[in-house]
Structures are given as C-alpha cells and as structure tokens.
C-alpha angles and dihedrals in degrees: 000000000000091000090055092047092048091048092048092050092049092049090049092051091050092050093047093049095045096086090052092049092047097044118114118270119252100268094044090049091049093047092048091052093044091052095042094245089132093069101074104053127041089208094047094130090062095045122104087201095066108080098336117206090255089069084086107000132068093225125065090232094049120226124115118008122063127206122221093276092049089049090054089054091049091051091051091050088054090049092047105028094170097044123113119247090252090055092048093046093047092048091053094046094045090061090072088226122162103215096184095040094231095133097260122099115239094248091055091048092053090046089052090045094243126128116268092199097051119073090199091060107075135155114262093225129080114266095246093050092047092048091051091049091048092051092046089053090055103268119239115005122238118269094243119065117246113254 
C-alpha cells in the first residue's frame, strides 16, 4: 500500500512540475511577448511552435551552436552589454537585415512566424504583400512593454 502511495505521489509531482520544465526559457518568452506571439494560444509557453529553439540555435533543443540570426543577436549583446533583450532584439530587427539571405528581412520572417536563421524557412507570401501586412499591423513594437 505504501509503495503505491509513494509511486502515486511521485507521479503527481512529475506531472505537476512538467509545465514548469517545459515552459519557454527567458529569452524565448520575452521575444514571444515582444512580437505578440503570445496572443494566439493560451498555452503558448508550453508550445514548441512558439519561438522554437531553432529561431536562434542550430539544434532543435538549443544549447551550443547559433545560426546566423542568433549570431546577430550575440553581436548586438556585445555591442550593447547593458541593454535589455527587448532593446537588443529591436535593434537587430530594425536594421532590416536578412540573416539567412533568403530574401526576407528578419523582422518580416518573425512576423510571418518563419525562422530568420534558416534559409529553408520562408514566408509563403510575396515580400511586398508581407511588408504591407507588417506595416498595417504596426511594424516593430516599442522596446518597452505597454503597461
């Protein structure tokens, strides 16, 4: 009886802690909020589709290895060592750079929910139409969150 109870308690603790373990890391959470990707899905923090690790990393699980977009963020952090992540992200996106050289600027790729560091991940809309949609939606958000 006590073995079953102990097993049940352990299983319960694992299940209760799973959302915390699966939640997005700090920078991914901040980027998702900054870009408004947190608005569509009430469980966005548990979703691997919202700001996947390969947005900046070369591996699906993150860690060592940065793609071209991640390297641009790293370079900006070195240039602005005291800046907030929102400031760094906005600075990189405001440059209109195309880290993966696929013809779509990084800001437009993030707006379209494609990966700015992967040339195989491209928006399915023409550049001009996507840019018009981006501008109509308000373009880049401000650095500081709205209160």
